[in-house]
N, C-alpha and C positions, 0 to 999 in steps of 0.2 A: 587512291591509297587502298591497299588490300586490307582485308578483315584482320589478317594476321598482325599487320604493323599497328592497327588501331588497337587491338586487343593487349598487345605487349606492354605498353605503358602502364595500363590497367593491372596487369599481372605483378609488375614491378611493385605498383604501389600497393595492392592488396597482400603481396607477400611481405612487404615491410610493416604494414598495418597490424598483420596477423601475429607478427612477433610482438608488437607493443600490447596487443589484447592479451596475448599468453601470459606476458609477464605481468599485466594488471590482475589477470584473472586467478593465476596460480595461488597467490597467498590469500584471496578473497574465497576460492573453493574450499581451502582447507580450513580457513577460519570459521567460515559459515557452518560447515560440518561439525567442527570441535564445539561450537556454540551451541549447535542443535542437539548435542548429545548423542551423536552417532560416529562411526568410524571415519577418519579424515578421508580415507579413500573414496567413500560414497559422494562427498563433495565433488571431486574429480570425476567420478562417473557421470554426474549431474552436468558438470562442465562439458565433458566429452560428447555426451548426447545433444546438449543444447548447441554446440557448435557444429557437429557432424549432421545430426538428424534435422533439428529445427533450421538449422543454417542452410541446408539444401533446398528447403521448401519455400514457397511464394509466401507473400505477406509483406513484411517490411525488409528492404533489401540491405540495410547497413546495421540495425540494431542487433545487438548480441545477447545471448540467452545464457543462463546458468543459475545456480543456487544464489539465491537473493537474502541479504540481510532482513529485508522486509517480512520473510517468512521464518525466520529464526525462532522467534517466540512461538508462533504457532505449531511449528514442528516439535519444539523442545516439549510443549505441553501433551502434544498427541503422542509422543514416544513415552512420556511419562506416564499417561493414562491408559494408552492401550499396548505398549511395548514396541520395541523395535520391529519384530516380524510384521506387525499389522501396518507399518509405514508404508510397505509396498501396495497393499490392497487400497489404502487411502489415496496415495498418488495415482495409483492405476484408475481407481473411480474418477478422481479428478480430471485427469487426461482425457477419458471418455466423454465426460460431461461437456468439456471444452470442445472437442471435435463436433458433438451434436449441436451445440450452440453455434459454432461457426457454420456448420451446413444448414441450419435454420436461419442464418443471417441475422443473428442477434449480436454480433461484434460491434457493429454501429451503435447499438443502443448503450452501450458501456460509455459512450462519450456524452450521455444524458445525465450520468451520476455527478451529483453535486461535486465540484472542485474542493469545496471547503470539507466535505465528508472524507474524500480520498487524502487530502493534506492532514486532516485530523487523525485519520487511519494512521498514516505514516508518522505523524508525531508522537502518537500513543505508542507504536511499535518502538520508535527511536527511544522514548523514555525507558520503556521496559527494558530494552536491548542495552542502553547505556548502563542502567542500574545492575543488570544481570553480570555484565561483563567487567564491571569493577570489581566484583568479588573474585571473578576469575584472574584478574590482573594481581590480586593479593595472594592467589592460591587458596582461596576460602570458597565454601559451598554457599550458593545463593539461596534464599528461601524460595518457596514456590509461587506466591502471588506478588504481582506487580506492587501493590501497597507495602508489602513485608519487605520487598527488595529494597524500596526507596526508605520507608521507616528504619531498616536495619543497617543502614550505611554509616551513621554516626558511631554506632557500636563496633561494628567492623573496622571502622578505622582506628578506634581505640585499641582493638586487639592488634591490628597490624603494627602500630607504634611499639608494642611490647614484645614483638617477634621479629629477631634479625632477618630470617629466611623470608617471611612474608613482606618485610620491608624492602628487601633486595628484589623479589618478584614485582611488586609494586613500582619501583625505581625504574625497573625494565620496561614495564607496560607504559609508565608515564612518559619514558623517553622515547617510545615508539609513537606515541601520540605526538610528541614535539617535533620529531622528524617529520610527520606527515603534515603537520600545521606549518612548518617552516620550509618545507620543499617547495611551494610554489614561488618562493623569493630567492630560491636559487639561480645560478646563472642558466641561460637556455642549454647550454652544452651538458650540464650536470642534470637537468631534467628531462634528458632523453631516456633516462632510466626512470620507470614509473615510480611514484611515491611509495605505494604500499609494498612492492618489491623492495625498494632501496630500505624503508624501515625495518621490515622483517629480516632482511639480509644483515643490516648491521647489528640488530638485536640478537640475531644467531651468531654472529661472529664474536660478539662480546661475551655472550653466553660460553661459547666453546672455549675462546682464549682464556678467560677467566674462571672457567669452570664453575660457573654460578650454580648454586643449589635450587635450580627451577625447574619445574615440571615442563616436559617435552611431549610433542605429539606421539601417540602410540601408534604404530604400524603394524597392520593386520595381513597386508598383501592384498592386491586389487581383488582377485578372484575369491580370496576368502572372506571379503567384506560384502560381496554380492549375495543378496539374499532374494530369491524369486518369490512372490507372494504366494500365500497359501491361506485359505479360509479356515484352516485349522487354527491359525493363530488369533482368529477373533471369536473362539468358544469362550462363552461368558461374557463377551463385550456388551456394554451398554448400547444398543442399537440405535437410540434416539440421539445419544450423545454422539457416535460415531458419524450418524447421517449429518448432525450439525456440524462435525468437524470437515466432512467432504465438502459440504456447501460452502464453508467458510474459506477452505484452501481453493475452491474454484473461482468464488467471486473475487477475493483478494488478489490471487495470481493473475486472474483474466484482468481485473482493473488496472492493476500495476503495469501489466504488460502492455495494454493498449494506451495507457497514459504515456508510457515510455515512448511507444512508437509515435505518439502527436509530438513529444518533445524533440525526438531525433529527427522528424520531418522538417522541423524548423532549422536544423543545423546544417541542412545540406540542399542543393538544387537537383537531386536525383530523383527517381521515381519516386511517388507517394505512396503510403501504406495502404494495402487493402485490409481492413479491420477484420472482416470475416475469414480472410484466408489467413491472417496472421494468427487469429483464434485456433484456426484448424491446426496451424504450425505448432503453436503452444502446446495444444492438445495432444498431438502425436508425440512431442518431445517428452510430455509427462507420462504418456501411456507406456512408452520405452522405459523411462525413468523407474515406472511402477513395477514393470515386468522385471527390472534388475534389483528392485528393493532399495532404490536410490532416494536423494532428495528430490522435492518437488522444484521446478524450475520456473523462472519468470525471465521476461526481457530486463537487462539491468542497466539502468541509465549511465553507471560509472563506465562500464566495459564498452557500451555503445558510443557514448561521446568521445572516448579514448580511440575508437576504431575510426569515428568520422575525423577526428583532429589529426590522426596518424595518417590521413589521405586516402582512405578505403574508397573504391569506386563500386565493387560488385560484391555478391554474396561470398565469392571466394576467400575473402579475408577472415570471415567468421568461421567458414569450413576449416580452413588451414589451423585457426586457432586451437579448435577441437583437436585436429590431429597432432598438434605439438603438446597438448595436454595427455593425449593417449601415449605418445612416445615417453613422456616425462614419467607417468603412471607405471609404464611397463619397464623402462630402463632404469630409472633412478627413484624407487621407492623409498630407499633407505634414507634419502637427503631429508625426508618428511621428519624422521626421528630426531633431527638436529634443531628442529624449530622449536623455540620455547613458547608455551602456551600463553605466558603474560604479553608476549608480543602479538599474537593473534587477536588476544583480546583487546590491545589497543588499537589495532586496525579495526575492529568492530565498534569500539568506543567513538572513534573517529567518523565512521560510516554512520552510526546513529545519530551523531549530532547533525549530520547532513540531513537527515529525514524530519528534524524539527524546523518548520518554516518561520523562523522568528521574524524575518522582514515581511513575510506574507501576512502575519498577525497583526503587526504594527499598521501596514497598510490598510487592511481591511477594517481595522478598528476605526481608522479616521472615515473611512469612505462607506463601508458597509457592515455596521456593527452586528447586523444580524448573522452575516455570514461568519465574522469572527467568533461570534457565540457558539455557532455550530461547530467550528473547528475544534475550539476549546472543550466543549462538552464531549465530542467524539474522543478526543485524546484522553481526557480525564476518565471516560467511561471505559475505555480500553485498558487503562491502568488499574481502576478500581474493580472492575467486572471481570471481562474476558474480552478477547479479541472480536469474536462473533457478536456477543451483545452490544459491545460498544458500537460496532459498525451499524447494527440495526437501529441502536438509540440515534445515531447522528443521521441514518436516512429517514428516521420518523421525524426527528425534529426539522430536517431540510423540506420534506413533504408538508409540514405543518406550517412552516414559514410561507412555503410558496402558496399554500391555500389562503393564508391570512392576506398576503400582499395581493392576490387575485381578487379577493372580495373587497375592493374599494368601494367604498359608498358614502354618498354624501346626502343628507337629509335637510332641506330647507322649509322652514316653516314660516309662512306670510300670513300676519294678522293685521289688518288694517283697523280693528277695532270696530267694524261694523261690517255684514255681510259674512260669506263663509270663510272659514279658516283654510288656507292652501298648505297642503304638506306635499312638496315635491321630494321625489325619490330619484337620484341619479346614480348610475356606476353598476356595480353588480351587487345583488342582494342574495346573500347566501346564510346559511344556518350560523356562521360564525358571527355575523352582525345582528342576530335577532335580539339579544338583549338591549343593544342601543336602539334599533328599531322601536321596540315595543314600548320601552321606557319613554320615548320623545311622543309616541303616539297618545299613550295612556296619560299624559300630562296635558292634552288638549281639552279645552272646555268642552262640557257635554251639552251646554244650553245653546250653541249655535251650531249650524250646519258645517260639514267638513268635507272638502273635496281632497281626496288621496289621489295624486297624480303620479303615474307609473311609466309614463312616456319616456322618461329619461333613462330607464333602466336598460341595461345591455343583456342581462342574465337575471332570472328570478327563479331559484330552485323551488323544489317542492315544499319543504319545510317553511320557507319564507311566504311562499303562496298560502299555504295552509294557515299560517299564523296571522297573516293579514285579513284573510277572510274571516277567521274567529275574531279578530279584534273588531272589524267592521260591524259583524253581527251583535257582539256584545255592546259596541258604541252606540249602535242605532238603536238597540232595545231600551238602552239607559237615557238617550237623549231625547230631544225633540223633533230631530229629522234625522232620517237614515243618511249614512255616510255615502257619498257619490264617488266611485272609483272610476278613473280615466286611464287608458292605457294608449293614448295617441291615435 
């Protein structure tokens, strides 16, 4: 069989899959951009770059990159704090950092990040995203902080009930969510149209036919929306805050992309992901997005799973999906002006709900309550403080939990009423267990000899060794016989 005939079936499958991914990506690219507070065209630019630039590079063969709902909150906060012209600089720096990390072969280390921290991060993002987009569904302006968004929802709902136009917008957004939820129950023939496209298309048709008084997407033109980065845009910027934002972009975009790659690998039997190469590919894409002043990109599980399920076999499908986005942005930009913003908000509310792992929390609570606590604390911290600090809190809690579990220690006191008292230590003696060790040792009788047996210890850190030596000296000075220490 010739190479041409073996490639042809792949090309047909990839062509068909690229159209499916394009139809899934189109409303998400626009919706993420609008929710991020930037022109809708910049979401399309990121989708185009994710398809054509990142899609051509090695790494993961079937996962698809573009603007992600998981970065919406972070982008919105960055644009509000530093301004839209600074976004290109931030994304450019993020991309260059990712390339460097991939070249240093750090991509594989992202697999060592606690899954509970990542799921907590996504849950926190989902909660803030849902709360913010509920305001957009009603045509209202959302408060700045995550806590204020959630706390203000009852008052916002009361305002909507007294405003007919806001009530119409909310109904349109709620209808979009309902279509997305019910779409999976439709016949297979109907489901050949992706749910997000169907939901936005139906909402747009209802809005146009009924002339509904709802806000629609503002169209500026693709070239007019592109803003190459300039350091002049950072004059007067708080550099520590800017550096923290860049680090947050880098860590979150990289972690989300590589965890998505691991999930996509489980969906197909093709080549496995090279994590370092994938990190370089993501970095190259974000570097180009930064040069164009567009949104940051990550690998997106929704588009990636659609690509696999549509029968894609090679990288051609994701490259072609980028080509279709480019043709749409170049030939039909005015079509964006018909899309109602409440419908896009409904798409993102539905996407945000998928970021909250309720089943995982229930399962973890039954089997690993410590991990469930890390997940919940990370999510709540992101809502209450900010994205970057919330992730740091989650990572610190995961490290503390691991250190505590690694310091398993058992102490057995053998006192036969006569002769020396035996104190046997087994396991790992670390500073975390010092209070327990010293309390038990200081309770031993001082009028009898003591044998401290350390032969069962696998690890004895410096803090514990010093504390045990000091206790032995004090006990020997106060008692009748010196403490005898054995170590096997």
